[in-house]
N, C-alpha and C positions, 0 to 999 in steps of 0.2 A: 230899267233901260232909260237912258237919257234921250230926251226928245231933240232931234237934230232938225235944223231948218232944211228947206228943199235944196238950197245950194250946198249945204254941208253934206247932205246925203249924196248929191251928185259927185262931189269931190271925193268923199269917203269910198264910194263904189269904185271909181276909176283907180284910186290909189290901191285899194284892196285887190284889184285885178292886175296890178303890176305896172300901172302907168307912172311915169315920172311926173314931177311937179310941172315941168315945162310942157310935157305932153298934155296934161290936164288943162293948163292955162291956154294952150293953143286950141284945144278942143272946145273949151267953153268961151273962148274969146275974152279972157281976162288976163291980168298981169300975173307973172309967176309969184310976185310978192304978195298978191292978194290970195293966191292959193296957199302960200306959206302961212299967212295970218289966219286963214280959215282953218287950216290943219291944226294950228295951235289951239284955237277955240274948241275944235273937235276933241283934241287930246285932253283939254281941261274938263269938258263935259263928261267924257267917258272915263276919266281918271286913268289914262294910259300915257305912255311916253315914247312909243316906238311904232314904226310902220307895221312891223310884223304883228304887234298887238292889235292894231287897227284891222289888219286883214283877218286875224282870228276872230275878233268881235264881229266883223261884217259877215263872215261865213256862218258863224254860230247863230247869229240872229236871223239871217235870211234862209237858212236851211234847217232851222229848228234843231240845232245841235246843243246839247246841254253844256253849259260852261264848266260844270263840275263833273268829273268822272267819279264813280263810286270807288271807294278804297279797294273793293274786291276786284273791279276791272283793272285798276292800276297795278295791283299785285299780280294778277294773271298776265298782264302785258309785260311786266318786268321779268317774271319767270320765263315767259316765252322768249324774250330777247336774250336772256342769259343762256338758255338751252341752245338757241341758234348760234351764239358765239362759241360756246364750248364744242358743239357739233362741228362747226367750221374748223376749229383748231384741230380736231381729230382727223378730219378728212384731208386737210391741207398737208399734214405730216410735217416734214422739216423744211418746207419751202420758205418759211419765215426765219428760220435759223440759218445764218450764213456762217459756214466754217471758214476760218482764216488760217490757212496753212503757210508754211514757209515757202518762199519762192526758191526755186532751184537756180543756182548760178549756171549760166551757160557761157562756155568759152567759144569765142569766135576766132578762127584761124584765117589769116589772110595770106595768100601766096603772092609774092611779088615777082614780077617778070624780070628776068635778067636781060640787060641790054648789052 
């Protein structure tokens, strides 16, 4: 695990919980550009490139969640999702299949008044 400075930890935590860079800057009393520069340093230290990766790293490290799932757990999860998808298809029936029939032509008769 990379060692982050106190300021980097403050910013990483707020970003991980969903705050925008502007909200973090206002909360800490610093410029938005300073937050952006510190985020770049955090990304370099952690070897990540996206906010969602930062969030995953934050929650994994602070709630003691393993970064790697075992292959068995991944396989079980994949099989469970496939079973759910197939089960949903059988239950839903033909709701996802839209039949497109021909439209019937309708004749409209208009009666004119005689004057």
